[in-house]
C-alpha positions, 0 to 999 in steps of 0.5 A, spaced: 500 500 500 502 506 498 503 511 503 499 518 503 505 522 501 506 518 494 500 521 492 500 528 490 494 532 494 493 539 492 488 544 493 484 548 499 480 545 505 478 551 509 479 550 517 473 547 519 473 542 513 481 540 515 478 533 516 475 532 509 482 533 507 485 528 511 479 523 509 481 525 502 488 523 503 486 517 507 482 514 501 489 514 497 493 511 502 488 505 503 488 504 495 481 506 495 482 512 489 487 512 484 485 520 482 480 524 484 477 531 485 472 533 490 469 540 491 464 543 496 461 550 495 457 553 501 452 559 499 456 560 493 463 560 496 468 554 495 470 551 501 473 545 499 477 544 492 482 538 493 485 534 487 489 528 488 492 522 485 494 520 478 490 520 472 493 514 469 494 507 472 502 507 471 502 513 476 506 518 471 500 523 470 498 527 476 491 528 477 490 536 474 485 541 474 483 539 467 483 532 468 477 529 465 473 523 469 466 519 468 461 522 472 456 516 471 450 516 476 452 523 480 446 526 478 442 522 482 444 525 488 442 532 485 435 529 483 434 526 490 435 532 493 431 536 489 425 531 490 426 531 497 426 538 497 419 538 493 416 533 498 418 537 504 415 543 501 408 540 499 409 540 492 410 532 491 407 527 494 411 520 495 405 516 495 402 519 489 402 516 482 407 518 478 402 520 472 399 525 477 406 529 475 407 526 468 401 523 465 404 519 459 408 515 464 401 511 466 401 508 459 402 500 458 400 499 465 404 503 469 398 507 472 399 504 479 407 506 480 407 511 485 413 516 486 416 512 492 416 506 488 421 510 483 425 513 489 426 506 492 427 502 485 421 498 486 417 500 480 418 494 476 420 498 471 427 496 470 429 494 463 427 494 456 422 489 454 426 488 447 433 487 447 437 494 446 442 494 440 447 499 439 444 502 433 438 504 438 
């Protein structure tokens, strides 16, 4: 296992967030990360902006400001927070049918699917009925 100092880490973590920098570094020390960037903004101000590790498995190219990374499902967190906020403000009901908000969703027998089913991945709408080809 590589020591923390074997992984370049730069950037800022305001004093109240020093432990975040430590946890970020620990991920590299434990071999949980190869390269990463982590940023947090509070009321529009950047309070954490850390860059660490490498952009390549050979560990020649340090992770940098312009390193590209796949985001995969990172948008799910934002959507979940927005949905939770809408529910807490009474603009969305977890126990309401999805079709109340998106009428076309009710097609093909989905009229009984509730918002909570989508949020908990229990709607039964989990795959395409027909195989999907690359050309699709």
